[in-house]
N, C-alpha and C positions, 0 to 999 in steps of 0.2 A: 599278726600279719591279719591287713586288708585282704578283702576280697577281692582287689585292685592286681593286690602285689604275689596273689596264689600260686602259687604251686604245689603238686603232688607230693605228700609225704614231708609240709611245714607244716602244717595245724594236727595237730594231737586230739583223735577223734572217737568215740567208741563206736559209731557208723564206720569209720574204715578197718577198727581192729575187728571186727563181727564179719567182714567180706574175707579173711581171709582163715578163719576155726576152718578145722577138719570138715567135708561135706558141704560148706558155706558157697557165697557167692562166688565167689574166685577158684574154685575148683567146678564148678558147673559150669561158669563161663571156659574154662579151659575145657573140657568134653566137651559143650558146643560148639569150639570154632576148632578144635581138632578133628574130632571125630566124626559129629554131624553132617557140619557145613562143607569140611573138605576145599573143591577149588574154587566154592562160592566166597570162603576166607580168603581177604587179600594176600595175605601172607603164604598161600598153596599153591597161589595162583604165577605164574612164568609168563612175562612179556615174549612173545615170538614165539612159540608154544601154546599155551593155552589164549591170548586174545595178542591182537596185530594191531597194527595203523589203519585208521580208516582216512582219508582225506577227504575231505567235504565241500572246501573252501581256501580258497587262496588265503585268507585271515583267520583261518581256524582247523584242527583235527581234533577227533578222536580217537575210542580205540574200540573195535568189535572182536567180538567172537569168534575163534579163528575157521571155527568146522564151520557156521554157515556164513560167513562174511557179513552177515547182513544184521543179525541180531546184537544190537548195542553191549556193551560189556559194560557189565557193573558186577560189584563185587560187597564184602559187608566189613568195616573198618571197625577197631574200639579205641577206647581212651578214658581217659579223664578229664575234666572240662578245667580250664586253666584260668587265669585270672586276666581284666583285660589287657596290663601290661605287654604279654603274651600272646597278642592276636584276637581276643573273643572280644566281636561288635557285637552286643543282645539288648543297643537303647533302639529309640523311640528312630533314635538316627542313625542306626548301623552302619554300613561300609564309606556313606553318601559324604564326600571331599568336599570340604567345606571352601580350600581356598587357601590360597596361602599368609591371607590375615586371620587374625585370629582375632581381632575386634570386632571383626564384620565380617562375619563365618556369610559365604553363598547359602542362601535358604535352599531347602528340599520343593521345588514345585512338580505341579503334573506335566511338565517336558522332561525332569532331569533322570537320566540313564540308570538301569535300575540299582534300586538299591536293596543291597541282602546283606542276610545275618550271615554273621565269621563266627566258627568254635575251632578255640585249638584245641588239641588235645594232646596228655603226656599219659607216661605209665602211672598205671593208677598206684592210688596211695597205698603201702604195705602191703605190695601185689608177691604173690608165689615166687619161685623159682621161677617154675613153668609158663607161669603169666608172662613173666616177665622176658622171656623165651619168644614167647607168644607177639607181644610189643615188638620186639626187638626185629623176630622176620617182617613184621608187619613195616619196620624201617628202612629194610634192605630190599622190598619189594620195592618201593618208590624208588630209590639209590638207583637197582636196575633199571629199571622204567628212561631211567634219564641216562644212562648209559647205552640203552637203545636206541634212543631218540639220536644221541652225541655219534654213532656210530653211521645211523645215515646220513645225520649231516654233513660229515667227513666226506662220505661215499658223492654227495651231490656235489660238494665246494669242489672235490675233485674233480669233476664231470665237466664241472661251471670252468675250473681254470684250463682245462684243458684244451676248453675250447678260445682262451685270448680272453675272456673274462673275467671278474672280478665277484668273488664270491659273495655272500649276502654272511653277514655276521650279527649273532645276539646277545643283548643282554636278558640270562637266563633268574627267572624265578620259581622255583620248585612248592611242592605243597607240603614239603617237611623242611624243617632248619634246625638251628640248633641256638639256642635260645639265650647264650652267654656272645654268641657270634652272628648275628642274624645275616649279614652280608656277605660273610664268607662261606666261599664254594666247599673246599678243602677239611671240611670239619665232619664230625661222625653227626648226625638230623636227633636232636631226641624229644621235637615236635611236628604232631602234621596239624595244618590249617586245612578245615573243612569250611566251604562255603554252600548257604543253603540257595532257595529262591526267590526272586523278586519277591519284596515285601509289600510295596505299593502297584497300583494299578491302577487306572482311567477309564471305565468304561464310556463306552460309546455315548457320545449326547448328544441329544435331539427329543424325539417324541415316543421314542421306545419305553420301556416300565426297565428302569434301573434299580427297582426296591430289588433286597434281597431278603435270604431267610432270615435276617437280625431285627427283620419289623416288618418280618408279613404281617404279625396280627396287629398293624396300624391300618385302620381303614383307608385305603385309597381315594381321592380325588373321582380319580374315573370312577372307579366302583361305582360310585355315588350318584354323577349322569345318568340320566332317565328323562325319555321326550316328557315333555311339557302338551299337555292337552288343551289345546288353540281352538277359538271360538273364530267368526269369519272375518272378527276385524282384528283377530293375532293377539288379543289377552289369554289369558291361562284361564279356564276351567274347572270353578274348582268339582269336588263329587257332590255338590250339592247344583249343581247346575250355574252358580253364581259365576261370576268373573271380576277377575282384578284390574283396574286399570293399569297397574302397572308392576310389573316383576323386582322386587327390590332385591339387589344383586350382595344386599349386607349377608345374610346366610352362607353362601357360596365362598365368600371373601374369606370368613370368618373362620371357615370348613379348610380351606388351603393353609389357611395363617395355623392353625392346630396341626395342621400334618405335617406343617414343613419344622414346626415346633418340634415335635416326636420323633422325627428325625433326626435331628440336630442334639438330642438330649442326650447326656453320659449315662446311657440304660445298656446295660452287657447282656449279653443275648443269652438262651435257655440252653441246656445240653440238647436239645433238638437242634437248636438251628447253628451250631458249631457244627463245621464238615469241613472238609478238605478242599480247601478253593473259596470256603465263601468268604463275603469282604464285609468291614466293618467301618465302621468311623475310625479316624485314627486318631482321636485325641480320648479312645479308650484306653489307650496306653497312658500309664503316668505320668511319664516324665516330654509326654508330647505338649508340642506351644512354642511359643516365642521366637527368637530371628530365624533359628533353625527352620522355622516350615514356614512355606506361602502356596499354601496348597489352596486348591480352587475345590475340583472334584476328584480327586484323589481316593483311592478305597484300600482299607489294609486287608490283607490279604492270609489265610489262615495256611499255614504251611501243615507236613503231614508230620507233624514231633506229635511223641508222647508219652505219657508216664511212664511209671511201672506198672499203672493199671490195666493200658491199653488205649487210655483215655485221652484227646487230643489235649493239645497243651495251649492257648488263649495265647496270642503275642503279651498280651497285658501283663502273664503268668514268667514269661521266663523270668523273669528276673527272680524269683524265687524258686522257680521247678527245673530248670537250668542255669543255678549257679554252680559259683567254683566248686569243684569237689563231686558233681553228678558224674558219675560212673554212667556213660552212655555206649550205643552202637548206633553205625549208621551206613544206609544201604550208600552207594556212590559209583559215579561214573567220572570217567575223568576225561578231560575237553584240555586241546591246548588253542593258544588266543596269539595270532603275531601281530602284533600292532605299534607302528615306530620303532622299529627296532628291538624290540620286546619280545621276548618269549615267555610265555607266564602258562602255568601249571594250575589247573584248576581239580579239586575235588570235590564235585560237586554233590550237596546233599538230595538226595532223592526223599528219602522218608530214616525217621530217627526214632530213635527208642531208649530210656530210661532204665538202667538195670540195675543202679543201687540211687538210695538218694545221698543227698551230700550234708554235713553237720555243719558247713561254713558258716558265719554269721554274715548276713545282708542286709542291706539296708534300702527302703523302699525307691527308686531312681524318682530323680526331681528333673522340673523344666532347664533345658539347657541354660547358663547365663554366662555369652562372653566375656570376658574379662575384661576389666578397663585397663585405660590409661594410665598406669602408676607404677614409679621404678621397683624392681625389685631384684632380688639377687645380693651378693656382697656390696656388688657400688652401691646399690640402693641401703642396707645398712649405714655406710661409710658416710653418705649423703646427710644422711636424717639424724646420725646420733652425733653430731657437734654442734659446740655452743661457745657463742661470739663472746670474747673477751670484751669487759667495760672498755677500754681504750681503745676499741675501734671505733665503740659512740662516739667518745672526747673526741678525738682523732677528726673524725665526721663532723663535729661539730664547728671543732677551732677551723678549721677548714673552710666554711663557708664565706661563699664572695660577696655577700650581700654588708653596705657600711653603714652602719647609722649611727647618729650625735654621740651615743653614747661609748663605741666604740672606736671611735676618734681618739689617739694620743698627740697630745700636743707637744711642745719642747717641754722641757723644766724649764718649772719656776713659771709659766707663762699661764694658766689653767690658775695656779695656788693666787697669783697676784690679781686676776679677774675680781676670781672668788672673795677673796678679802675684800675687796675694795665694796663690792655689791654687799658684803655683812655689815659691814661699818657703816655703809650708807643711811642717810635715812632723812625723813622730811621733807621739803622742799629740793633739799640740794640731790633728793635720788633721782630724781628726773634727768639734769643737767649730766649728772654721772654715766647714765645709761645712757644718753646720747654721744656719751663721749668713748662710750663702751663699744656703743654699736655702730660707731663712725666705721664705715669700709673703711679696707685697706688699700692704699694704691694698687694698680693693675700690676703694677712692675714689680712689689714687695710682695705679693701675692702670695699663699702655698697651695700647691699642687695635690691634694687628699689622695687621690689615686698612688700618689708615688711614697706613700704613706704604709709602705710595708711592713715596717720592725720596727721596733727603739731603735738598732744602729745602725737603719737604713737612714730612718726620719733624723738622728745626732748628728750622721755625716751629711744628710743636707743643708739640718742648723748651720753646723760651723760653717761650711763650704755658701752658705747663701750672705747674699748682701741687706736680707733683713734682719734689720737688729728689733730683739722683743724690746731692751731698755728703750730703745729708742720711742717705740711705738708707746711707753708708760708713760717717757721723758712729754711727747708733744699733748700727752690725752690732759699732766700736768699742767704745762703751759696755758693750753685752753683755759682749762679749771680756773686758773687764775686770774688771767686777762678778766674771764665772765664776771668774776667778783668783784675788781677792779673798778669791770663799766657799772654795776648795780649799784657800787657802792656812790659812784663818783652821782646817778641818778637820782639817788636818794640826799646826799647834800645839796643839790642843785635845789630841790622839790622845797628842801627843808628850809633854804633860804629865799625863794617867791617866796613860803608862808609867813614869813618875817616880816 
């Protein structure tokens, strides 16, 4: 199974088996969640009792600790990362909406809405029964949260209706779903969707120094700026007291170019330069580039995502260290957004930590290339996989409307009689024969070539026409005979004159 389609339990791996062993990772996790964390674990917290709603504005609301009524409600959840098919988005595009035209996607720009990482969690592979129960209780806590909100919505709707007004309705999208029926409400969920922080930011542009820790070692152009010692004429005075007639700007220009090249090169930051909130060049991500991006000044942001050793995971390593099958725990808060008749619940990741690594094989992500316009699917197969029979080409040739001298069919016997006369003629008489044969037929007896559609039609036209081929032959023979007689008489008269 590919990483894209991965579901917990779909791959057999030694790493997953080790988690289940007695005294192993799963037993440790059960003790951590159920005993040590207490109410800090989402499955152990009750909405309305431990936390409640806090309205922040018309377009959204979140939840706060019920005792303080001020401290934001945060909690811990766990699960195993699922494949991209089920909602995980950890590519350089993250959850950016590319538009309806997949052949010409809308690119990410400096002004695009916040683009965030998304992680879909499922019940861990080969989970022990206690761990499965804790996972199930997590899902129940999310379902109870929606029930709590639904009761409040009904109370508000009743109050509005009592005033003679129409209550507002919403299309609801929760942060738990069923992977087999993601759009159906009344089914038991088996997946939890977590949303990370914004992955790109555009620093304020201007004269302020926007260099980050990832390039602190690169000398700044401003750091190299020092006052020049000038004489009264405004020329630079060297240490020896001499002056230069002109200050060449070449060195400053070269330094500026070198600095910009250093900033734009693909150099990964050192361990000391990686911290929460640090910004990097977006091209450090393996799949950054192409038509999907049109950044000018945007920077990549480091979230609080850590591996099993508590080291921060750079976004360029997400594909390997947060791949499907990885067991994680996340600290989250819950926010609800009301936009254009839609009510969307977000479980926002504040911090994330890897608990167990994955044995699923993945490939390094590549730059996204939009699909080309081409036929696909069953219709494409039927369109591309057939061969025209030979007769189709013959019919097309025979149906050609062009008429050549070789394609014109004459009446039976006409062509043969003419050709036979040409073959039998020779010597000086051939010219007279050609003249007779090439003599144009009177217009009243001419044949319309355009009407020669077929031998049958031609036969009908020939039989019905007043034009007789034999008459033409007789006329030609008569003319030929008269010319022979005339020539014979002329020869005889000349002979007599010589005598």
